[in-house]
C-alpha positions as CSV (number, residue, x, y, z in Angstrom):
1,M,0.1,0.0,-0.1
2,N,1.3,3.3,-0.8
3,L,1.3,6.0,1.7
4,K,1.2,9.7,1.3
5,S,3.7,11.9,2.8
6,R,3.5,12.4,6.5
7,E,0.8,9.6,6.8
8,C,0.8,7.2,9.6
9,P,1.1,3.6,8.4
10,N,-1.1,2.3,11.4
11,C,-4.0,4.6,11.4
12,H,-3.4,6.3,7.9
13,R,-4.1,9.9,9.2
14,L,-1.6,12.7,8.6
15,V,0.8,13.3,11.3
16,S,0.9,16.9,12.4
17,I,3.5,19.5,11.1
18,K,4.3,20.1,14.7
19,T,5.3,16.6,15.4
20,C,7.2,16.5,12.0
21,S,9.2,19.7,12.8
22,T,11.2,17.9,15.6
23,Y,13.4,16.5,12.6
24,F,14.4,20.1,11.9
25,L,16.0,20.6,15.2
26,H,17.1,17.1,16.3
27,G,17.7,15.2,13.2
28,T,16.5,12.3,11.3
29,S,17.6,9.6,13.8
30,R,14.7,10.1,16.3
31,S,11.5,8.6,16.4
32,V,8.2,10.3,17.0
33,H,4.7,9.3,18.0
34,C,1.6,9.7,15.8
35,N,-0.6,12.3,17.4
36,H,-3.7,10.2,16.7
37,C,-2.8,6.6,17.6
38,D,0.3,7.1,19.6
39,T,2.2,4.6,17.4
40,E,6.0,5.1,17.4
41,L,7.2,6.0,14.0
42,M,10.7,6.3,12.4
43,L,11.8,7.4,8.9
44,P,13.1,4.7,6.7
45,K,15.6,7.1,5.0
46,E,16.3,10.9,5.0
47,P,13.7,13.0,3.3
48,I,16.6,15.0,1.5
49,P,20.2,13.9,1.6
50,F,22.7,16.0,3.7
51,K,24.9,16.9,0.9
52,W,21.9,18.6,-1.0
53,C,21.2,20.7,2.1
54,V,24.8,21.9,2.1
55,F,24.6,22.8,-1.7
56,A,21.2,24.5,-1.3
57,G,22.6,26.6,1.8
58,F,25.6,27.7,-0.5
59,V,23.4,28.7,-3.4
60,C,20.9,30.5,-1.1
61,G,23.4,32.3,0.8
62,V,26.7,32.8,-0.8
63,V,25.7,33.3,-4.5
64,P,23.1,36.1,-3.8
65,A,25.7,37.8,-1.5
66,E,28.4,37.8,-4.2
67,Y,25.8,38.9,-6.9
68,F,24.6,41.9,-5.0
69,L,28.1,42.8,-3.8
70,Y,30.1,42.3,-7.0
71,I,27.7,42.4,-10.1
72,R,25.2,44.9,-8.7
73,Q,27.9,46.8,-6.5
74,L,25.7,47.5,-3.6
75,G,27.3,48.2,-0.4
76,L,28.1,45.3,2.2
77,S,25.2,46.0,4.5
78,K,22.7,46.1,1.6
79,S,24.1,43.2,0.0
80,L,24.1,40.9,3.2
81,L,20.5,42.1,3.9
82,Y,19.2,41.0,0.3
83,A,21.0,37.9,0.6
84,T,19.7,37.1,4.0
85,L,16.1,37.7,2.7
86,I,17.0,35.2,-0.2
87,G,18.6,32.8,2.3
88,L,15.5,32.7,4.4
89,L,13.2,32.3,1.3
90,G,15.4,29.4,0.2
91,L,15.3,27.9,3.9
92,V,11.4,28.0,3.9
93,V,11.4,26.2,0.6
94,C,13.7,23.6,1.7
95,M,11.6,23.1,4.8
96,I,8.6,22.7,2.7
97,L,10.2,20.1,0.5
98,I,11.4,18.2,3.6
99,L,7.8,18.1,4.9
100,N,6.5,16.8,1.6
101,K,9.2,14.0,1.5
102,I,8.6,12.6,5.0
103,Y,7.5,9.0,4.9
104,F,7.0,7.0,8.1
105,K,7.4,3.3,9.0
106,K,6.5,1.6,12.2
107,V,9.0,0.7,14.9
108,L,9.3,-2.8,15.6
109,N,9.9,-3.5,19.3
């Protein structure tokens, strides 16, 4: 049976975003509990490999800063402000992609 993203394999209801957001702070090696049936759930694999997160951070942070600093020739503070805004937008996009790629499996005791 194919599961949707963030769906509990036991009760087939969506696990809340609040429960899934623990992976942003603590990593993917933790288990979480379904907020409907209290089943312990784990990720069978990382939603997005770590190397792609490093690449996305570089593209969303360093590249815009270099663009605004050297090509558009803005000042340092303005370039860093614009690069920070673009970096935050990239971070939100990465978080949405991770939430859409989370699939759970039951933890066998």
